[in-house]
C-alpha positions as CSV (number, residue, x, y, z in Angstrom):
1,M,91.8,87.1,83.8
2,N,89.2,89.8,82.8
3,D,91.4,90.9,79.8
4,L,92.0,87.3,78.6
5,V,88.3,86.3,78.8
6,R,87.1,89.5,77.1
7,Q,89.7,89.4,74.4
8,H,89.5,85.7,73.4
9,T,86.1,84.3,74.5
10,A,82.4,84.9,74.1
11,L,81.6,84.6,77.9
12,S,79.2,87.2,79.3
13,D,79.9,89.4,82.4
14,T,77.8,87.1,84.6
15,D,79.8,84.1,83.3
16,L,83.0,86.0,84.2
17,E,81.7,86.7,87.7
18,W,81.1,82.9,88.1
19,L,84.7,82.2,87.1
20,H,85.9,84.8,89.6
21,L,83.9,83.1,92.3
22,L,85.5,79.8,91.3
23,I,89.0,81.2,91.4
24,S,88.4,82.6,94.9
25,E,87.6,79.0,96.0
26,W,89.8,76.7,94.0
27,Q,92.9,76.8,96.3
28,L,90.8,74.4,98.4
29,L,90.5,72.0,95.4
30,S,94.2,72.3,94.6
31,D,95.3,71.5,98.2
32,L,92.9,68.6,98.6
33,S,94.0,67.2,95.3
34,F,97.7,67.7,95.8
35,A,97.5,69.0,92.2
36,D,98.0,72.0,90.0
37,L,94.9,73.5,88.4
38,V,94.7,75.4,85.1
39,L,91.5,76.9,83.9
40,W,91.0,76.6,80.1
41,V,88.2,78.5,78.3
42,P,87.3,77.9,74.6
43,T,87.9,80.9,72.4
44,R,85.2,82.8,70.6
45,D,85.5,80.8,67.4
46,G,85.7,77.5,69.2
47,T,89.0,76.4,67.5
48,R,91.3,76.9,70.5
49,Y,91.5,77.1,74.3
50,V,93.1,80.0,76.3
51,S,94.3,79.4,79.9
52,V,93.0,82.2,82.1
53,A,94.0,81.2,85.6
54,Q,96.4,78.9,87.4
55,M,96.8,77.6,90.9
56,R,99.6,75.5,92.6
57,P,99.0,73.3,95.7
58,N,100.3,74.1,99.1
59,T,100.2,70.4,100.0
60,G,102.4,68.9,97.3
61,P,105.0,69.5,94.6
62,T,103.9,71.4,91.5
63,S,103.7,69.9,88.0
64,H,103.9,73.2,86.2
65,Q,107.1,75.1,86.8
66,D,106.2,77.7,84.2
67,D,103.3,80.2,84.2
68,M,100.5,78.8,82.0
69,V,98.3,81.9,82.0
70,G,97.7,83.3,78.6
71,H,98.7,80.2,76.7
72,L,96.7,79.2,73.6
73,V,96.3,75.6,72.4
74,P,94.3,74.4,69.4
75,R,91.3,72.2,69.9
76,G,92.3,68.5,69.3
77,R,95.8,68.7,70.8
78,R,94.4,67.9,74.3
79,P,91.7,65.3,73.9
80,L,90.8,65.4,77.6
81,L,89.8,69.0,77.4
82,D,87.7,68.3,74.3
83,A,85.9,65.4,76.0
84,A,85.2,67.3,79.2
85,L,83.9,70.4,77.3
86,D,81.7,68.4,74.8
87,E,80.4,65.8,77.2
88,G,80.2,67.9,80.4
89,R,81.8,65.2,82.5
90,I,85.0,64.6,84.4
91,V,87.5,62.8,82.2
92,R,90.3,60.7,83.7
93,E,91.2,58.4,80.9
94,G,94.7,58.1,79.5
95,D,98.2,57.4,80.7
96,P,100.3,59.8,82.7
97,E,102.2,62.5,80.7
98,W,105.9,63.0,81.1
99,R,107.1,66.6,81.7
100,E,110.9,67.0,82.2
101,E,111.2,63.4,83.4
102,V,108.3,63.9,85.8
103,P,105.1,61.7,85.4
104,V,102.0,63.8,85.6
105,R,98.4,62.5,85.8
106,V,96.0,64.8,83.9
107,E,92.3,65.1,84.5
108,S,89.7,67.4,83.1
109,I,86.8,68.9,85.1
110,P,84.1,70.8,83.3
111,V,83.1,74.1,84.9
112,C,79.3,74.3,84.7
113,R,76.9,77.2,85.3
114,E,73.2,76.8,84.7
115,S,73.7,73.6,82.6
116,R,76.3,75.3,80.4
117,V,80.0,74.4,80.3
118,L,82.0,77.6,80.6
119,G,85.4,76.0,80.5
120,V,87.5,73.1,81.8
121,I,89.9,72.8,84.8
122,A,92.9,70.7,84.0
123,R,94.0,69.0,87.2
124,N,97.7,68.0,87.0
125,T,99.1,65.8,89.7
126,N,102.9,65.2,90.1
127,L,103.3,61.5,90.5
128,L,107.0,61.5,91.3
129,T,106.5,61.3,95.0
130,V,103.5,59.0,95.0
131,R,103.5,56.5,97.9
132,T,101.0,54.6,100.0
133,P,98.5,57.3,101.0
134,S,97.8,58.0,104.7
135,R,94.3,58.4,106.2
136,L,94.7,62.2,105.9
137,E,95.6,62.0,102.2
138,L,92.8,59.6,101.4
139,T,90.3,62.0,103.1
140,Y,91.8,64.9,101.1
141,L,91.5,63.0,97.8
142,Q,87.9,61.9,98.5
143,S,86.9,65.4,99.4
144,A,88.6,66.7,96.3
145,S,86.7,64.2,94.2
146,D,83.4,65.3,95.7
147,L,84.2,69.0,95.1
148,A,85.2,68.2,91.5
149,Q,81.8,66.5,90.9
150,M,80.1,69.6,92.3
151,I,82.0,71.9,90.0
152,A,81.0,69.7,87.1
153,T,77.3,70.0,88.0
154,G,77.4,73.7,88.8
155,A,76.8,73.2,92.6
156,F,80.2,74.6,93.5
157,P,81.2,77.4,94.2
158,F,78.3,78.6,96.3
159,P,76.7,81.7,94.7
160,G,76.2,84.8,96.7
161,Q,79.0,84.3,99.1
162,Q,81.3,87.2,99.9
163,L,84.7,85.7,100.7
164,D,87.7,87.3,102.3
165,I,90.3,85.0,100.8
166,D,93.2,86.2,102.9
167,H,91.4,85.3,106.2
168,L,89.7,82.0,105.3
169,P,91.0,78.8,107.0
170,R,92.9,76.6,104.5
171,V,93.2,72.9,104.2
172,G,96.5,72.8,106.1
173,D,95.1,74.8,109.0
174,G,92.8,72.0,110.0
175,L,90.1,69.8,108.3
176,I,87.2,67.7,109.6
177,R,85.1,65.5,107.4
178,L,81.5,64.8,108.6
179,D,78.9,62.4,107.4
180,S,75.4,63.4,106.5
181,D,74.3,63.4,110.2
182,G,77.1,65.7,111.3
183,I,79.2,62.9,112.9
184,V,83.0,63.3,112.6
185,Q,84.5,60.7,110.3
186,Y,88.0,62.2,110.3
187,A,89.9,65.1,111.9
188,S,93.3,66.2,110.8
189,P,96.0,66.6,113.6
190,N,95.7,70.4,113.4
191,A,91.9,70.3,113.7
192,L,92.1,67.9,116.7
193,S,94.7,70.2,118.4
194,A,92.4,73.2,117.9
195,Y,89.5,71.5,119.6
196,H,91.7,70.3,122.4
197,R,92.7,73.9,123.0
198,L,89.0,74.8,123.1
199,G,88.6,72.3,126.0
200,L,87.7,69.0,124.4
201,A,89.3,66.2,126.5
202,T,88.5,63.2,124.3
203,E,88.9,62.0,120.8
204,I,86.6,63.8,118.3
205,V,86.0,61.0,115.8
206,G,82.5,59.6,116.2
207,L,81.1,62.6,118.0
208,H,78.5,65.0,116.7
209,L,80.6,68.1,115.9
210,G,77.7,70.6,116.2
211,Q,76.7,69.5,119.7
212,V,80.4,69.3,120.8
213,T,81.1,72.8,119.6
214,A,78.0,74.2,121.2
215,E,78.9,72.6,124.5
216,L,82.4,74.0,124.4
217,A,81.4,77.5,123.5
218,P,80.1,79.5,126.5
219,S,76.6,80.7,125.9
220,R,73.9,82.2,128.1
221,A,71.2,80.5,126.0
222,P,70.4,76.8,126.4
223,V,72.0,75.8,123.0
224,D,73.1,78.0,120.1
225,E,71.1,76.3,117.3
226,A,72.8,78.3,114.6
227,L,76.2,77.2,115.9
228,V,75.1,73.6,116.0
229,K,73.9,73.7,112.4
230,L,77.0,75.5,111.2
231,A,79.4,73.0,112.9
232,S,77.2,70.2,111.5
233,G,77.9,71.4,108.0
234,W,74.3,72.2,106.9
235,A,75.1,75.5,105.2
236,P,78.2,77.1,103.6
237,R,78.9,79.6,106.3
238,G,81.6,80.6,108.7
239,A,81.8,81.5,112.4
240,E,84.2,81.9,115.3
241,V,84.1,79.8,118.5
242,E,85.8,81.2,121.6
243,A,86.3,79.1,124.7
244,N,89.1,78.4,127.2
245,D,91.0,81.6,126.1
246,C,91.2,80.1,122.6
247,V,89.5,81.4,119.4
248,V,88.9,79.0,116.5
249,Q,87.5,80.1,113.1
250,L,85.2,77.6,111.4
251,R,84.0,77.3,107.8
252,A,81.5,74.7,106.7
253,I,81.3,73.3,103.1
254,P,78.4,71.0,102.4
255,L,79.2,68.1,100.0
256,E,76.6,67.3,97.4
257,P,78.4,65.7,94.5
258,K,75.3,64.1,93.1
259,G,72.7,66.6,94.2
260,T,72.2,64.9,97.6
261,R,74.1,65.9,100.7
262,I,76.5,63.1,101.7
263,G,78.4,65.1,104.4
264,S,80.5,68.2,104.7
265,L,83.9,69.6,105.2
266,I,84.8,71.8,108.1
267,L,87.9,73.9,107.7
268,L,89.2,75.5,110.9
269,R,92.0,77.6,112.1
270,D,93.3,78.6,115.5
271,I,93.2,82.5,115.4
272,T,93.8,83.1,119.1
273,E,97.0,85.0,118.5
274,V,95.4,87.0,115.7
275,R,92.5,88.2,117.8
276,R,94.9,88.9,120.8
277,R,96.9,91.2,118.6
278,E,93.8,92.9,117.2
279,R,92.6,93.6,120.8
280,E,96.1,95.0,121.6
281,L,95.9,97.3,118.6
282,M,92.4,98.4,119.5
283,T,93.6,99.2,123.0
284,K,96.6,101.1,121.7
285,D,94.4,103.1,119.2
286,A,92.0,104.0,122.0
287,T,94.9,105.1,124.2
288,I,96.4,107.3,121.5
289,R,93.0,108.9,120.7
290,E,92.5,109.6,124.4
291,I,96.0,111.2,124.6
292,H,95.1,113.5,121.7
293,H,91.8,114.3,123.3
294,R,93.5,115.3,126.6
295,V,96.2,117.3,124.8
296,K,93.4,119.2,123.0
297,N,91.6,119.9,126.3
298,N,94.9,121.1,127.9
299,L,95.7,123.3,125.0
300,Q,92.2,124.8,125.1
301,T,92.7,125.4,128.8
302,V,96.0,127.2,128.1
303,A,94.2,129.3,125.4
304,A,91.5,130.2,127.8
305,L,94.0,131.3,130.5
306,L,95.9,133.4,127.9
307,R,92.6,135.0,126.8
308,L,91.8,135.9,130.4
309,Q,95.2,137.4,130.9
310,A,94.8,139.4,127.6
311,R,91.6,141.0,129.0
312,R,93.5,142.2,132.0
313,M,96.3,143.8,130.0
314,D,96.5,147.6,129.9
315,S,98.9,147.6,127.0
316,D,97.5,147.2,123.5
317,R,100.7,145.6,122.4
318,G,100.7,143.1,125.2
319,R,97.0,142.3,124.6
320,N,97.6,141.7,120.9
321,A,100.6,139.5,121.6
322,L,98.6,137.3,123.9
323,N,95.7,137.1,121.4
324,E,98.2,135.9,118.8
325,A,99.4,133.2,121.2
326,V,95.8,132.2,121.7
327,R,95.4,131.6,118.0
328,R,98.6,129.7,117.7
329,V,97.7,127.4,120.6
330,G,94.2,127.0,119.1
331,S,95.5,125.9,115.7
332,I,97.5,123.1,117.4
333,A,94.4,122.1,119.4
334,I,92.4,121.7,116.2
335,V,94.9,119.1,114.9
336,H,94.8,117.1,118.1
337,E,91.0,117.3,118.2
338,T,90.9,115.8,114.7
339,L,93.5,113.1,115.6
340,S,91.4,112.1,118.5
341,Q,88.6,111.1,116.1
342,T,90.8,108.9,113.8
343,L,92.3,105.4,114.0
344,D,95.7,106.4,112.8
345,E,98.2,109.3,113.0
346,S,97.0,111.0,109.9
347,V,94.2,113.5,109.2
348,E,92.1,114.9,106.4
349,F,93.6,118.4,106.4
350,D,90.8,120.2,104.4
351,E,88.6,120.4,107.5
352,I,91.5,121.7,109.6
353,A,92.3,124.4,107.0
354,D,88.7,125.5,107.0
355,R,88.6,125.7,110.8
356,V,91.9,127.7,110.9
357,L,90.5,130.0,108.2
358,A,87.3,130.6,110.3
359,M,89.3,131.1,113.5
360,V,91.6,133.7,112.1
361,A,88.7,135.5,110.3
362,E,87.2,136.2,113.7
363,I,89.8,139.0,114.0
364,S,87.9,141.1,111.4
365,P,84.2,139.9,111.5
366,G,82.3,141.1,108.5
367,R,85.2,142.9,106.8
368,V,87.4,140.2,105.3
369,T,86.0,136.9,104.0
370,G,88.1,133.8,103.3
371,H,87.6,130.6,101.3
372,R,89.6,127.5,100.2
373,T,90.1,126.0,96.8
374,G,91.7,122.6,96.0
375,H,92.3,119.8,98.4
376,F,95.1,119.2,101.0
377,G,94.2,115.6,101.3
378,V,95.4,113.2,104.0
379,L,98.5,114.4,105.9
380,E,100.6,112.7,108.6
381,A,100.3,114.3,112.1
382,E,104.0,115.5,112.0
383,V,103.1,117.5,108.9
384,A,99.6,118.6,109.9
385,T,100.6,120.2,113.2
386,P,103.3,122.6,111.9
387,L,101.3,123.3,108.7
388,S,98.3,124.4,110.8
389,M,100.5,126.8,112.6
390,V,102.0,128.1,109.3
391,L,98.5,128.7,108.0
392,T,97.5,130.5,111.1
393,E,100.5,132.8,111.0
394,V,100.1,133.6,107.3
395,L,96.4,134.3,107.5
396,Q,96.8,136.4,110.6
397,N,99.6,138.4,108.9
398,A,97.4,139.0,105.8
399,L,94.5,140.2,107.9
400,E,96.6,142.5,110.1
401,H,98.9,144.0,107.5
402,G,97.0,143.6,104.2
403,F,93.9,145.6,105.2
404,G,93.5,148.8,107.0
405,P,90.8,149.8,109.5
406,G,87.3,149.5,107.8
407,E,88.7,148.0,104.6
408,Q,87.0,145.0,103.1
409,G,88.5,142.2,101.0
410,T,89.0,138.5,100.5
411,I,91.6,135.9,101.3
412,E,91.9,132.7,99.3
413,V,93.7,129.5,100.5
414,G,94.6,127.2,97.6
415,A,96.1,123.7,97.7
416,V,97.4,121.4,94.9
417,R,98.5,117.9,95.7
418,T,100.8,116.0,93.3
419,A,102.1,112.4,93.4
420,G,105.8,111.6,93.1
421,T,107.4,109.7,90.3
422,G,110.3,107.4,89.8
423,K,112.5,106.8,92.8
424,A,110.5,109.4,94.8
425,K,107.2,107.7,94.1
426,E,106.4,107.4,97.8
427,T,106.7,111.2,98.2
428,G,104.6,113.8,96.6
429,R,104.4,117.6,96.8
430,L,101.9,119.9,98.3
431,L,101.7,123.5,96.9
432,V,99.9,125.9,99.2
433,T,99.0,129.5,98.3
434,V,97.5,132.2,100.4
435,Q,96.5,135.2,98.4
436,D,94.7,138.4,99.4
437,D,93.5,141.5,97.6
438,G,94.8,143.9,100.2
439,R,97.3,146.8,100.0
440,G,100.2,144.5,99.1
441,L,103.8,144.4,100.2
442,P,105.7,147.5,101.2
443,E,108.5,148.7,98.9
444,G,111.7,146.9,99.4
445,F,110.2,144.1,101.5
446,D,112.3,140.9,101.6
447,P,110.5,137.9,103.1
448,K,113.8,136.1,103.6
449,Q,115.3,138.8,105.8
450,T,112.6,141.0,107.2
451,G,109.3,140.4,108.9
452,N,107.7,140.1,112.3
453,L,107.7,137.1,114.7
454,G,105.0,135.4,112.7
455,L,107.0,135.3,109.5
456,Q,110.0,134.1,111.4
457,I,107.9,131.2,112.8
458,V,106.7,130.5,109.2
459,R,110.2,130.4,107.8
460,T,111.4,128.1,110.6
461,L,108.5,125.7,110.3
462,V,108.4,125.5,106.5
463,E,112.1,125.3,105.7
464,G,113.4,123.7,108.9
465,E,110.7,121.3,110.2
466,L,108.7,120.6,106.9
467,G,111.7,120.7,104.5
468,G,109.9,122.9,102.1
469,E,110.2,126.3,100.4
470,F,108.6,129.6,101.3
471,D,108.1,132.8,99.4
472,M,106.1,136.0,99.5
473,L,105.5,138.1,96.3
474,P,103.0,140.6,94.9
475,A,99.8,139.1,93.7
476,P,98.7,139.7,90.1
477,G,96.8,142.9,90.1
478,R,96.6,143.7,93.8
479,G,97.5,142.2,97.1
480,T,100.0,139.6,98.3
481,R,100.6,136.0,97.4
482,V,102.3,133.7,99.8
483,V,103.5,130.3,98.5
484,F,105.0,127.3,100.3
485,D,105.9,124.1,98.5
486,L,106.2,121.0,100.8
487,P,107.2,117.3,100.4
488,V,104.4,115.0,101.7
489,S,104.0,111.3,101.7
490,V,101.6,109.5,99.3
491,E,98.0,109.3,100.7
492,K,97.8,105.8,102.2
493,R,94.1,105.8,102.5
494,E,93.7,106.2,98.7
495,R,96.0,103.4,97.6
């Protein structure tokens, strides 16, 4: 819609925002009218109309099988659009149109904002299934007429509302029509069922909905005045009512078709199952975080025991082996600590890489400094855990074998994240480099065949568990460059 409005019309950005607000609400008008809606806006030169949005009803058959968005029609071809735009009133004159042997009643509703007509809504009703309307249908149609009058005077939609369209109750979920005093005039079967589940044992028609709702909802205060006003339809707001192990979402829409409040619509939906599942997910998330927290504590305990044992070792070789084990366990503990603070099984790995770098640098305090460039981004737990161990091994190997006693230098950890394309668009690549300016690789060194236990662990994790590629080669100028290229999933949090 933005592109069509800016390309063809002279509407301002604030006018466009008003149209967006209207579009967020007009499913309500479409369902109440049992009709398709098409929004037409006059072009910049005033000689044509462009259709910028379309809505089909959930309550009845469509009258537009084709997509109308983007169509251009010259002024004069549809007189109802011209009359509504020029006169600023709802136009219903004329006989039904026939479209593919289907009779369609066409009406035009001007869209007004601050006494200006921005465009026209064409309301198209399929008359093929017209029959004697029920009380529910009559209530729907009367409510649709009131809302159309409010659109024509600029009183609807309500400015300043932030709506979550996907979670709002809809017409078919449940509808109650109130008079100006908040007395129920009509309640749809779904609405009545929802109030029965809340604990109402009688019919609801003729009762004051605000008082009934406040009495059903448990409250420590005498009466929740805000809830009474909301359920009485005094303001365009929403709330949830929980009682009798049932949760009902309410939304009030005041009706002021001629500037004076004549009543209101209450849309409602039973969301008991939704809230139950949300609570289960919260409990599951809390349990998972607690497990990660306990695993981290256990790993830290293991590391502390290994550290104590290392201090009692007489053999330098045995002491060094235990200290290496302490660092390996510590790198896994860092991942679990991070996972214990998140709501899903993925982590921002930049922080983990920095902490691993700091932990390994403790081997040579003040001699070798390390830093990170680039961003690892968000990684799944099954990638983050082995990758933290790989980093630990590579960094520890660089410190121990790249620099002699008393030598100083630097280690740089680099990360480049790329997105996949084509059939592999859900999988990207992570290129990690660890480069030092130390003494370099010994002559004839083959990282695929030779190396200590640490390099064997690296090869196993990178090529076996992570499905990536690993290599070690001389760095440009001086030192060693370690590279591993890994497949990683697309970052879900940034979609």
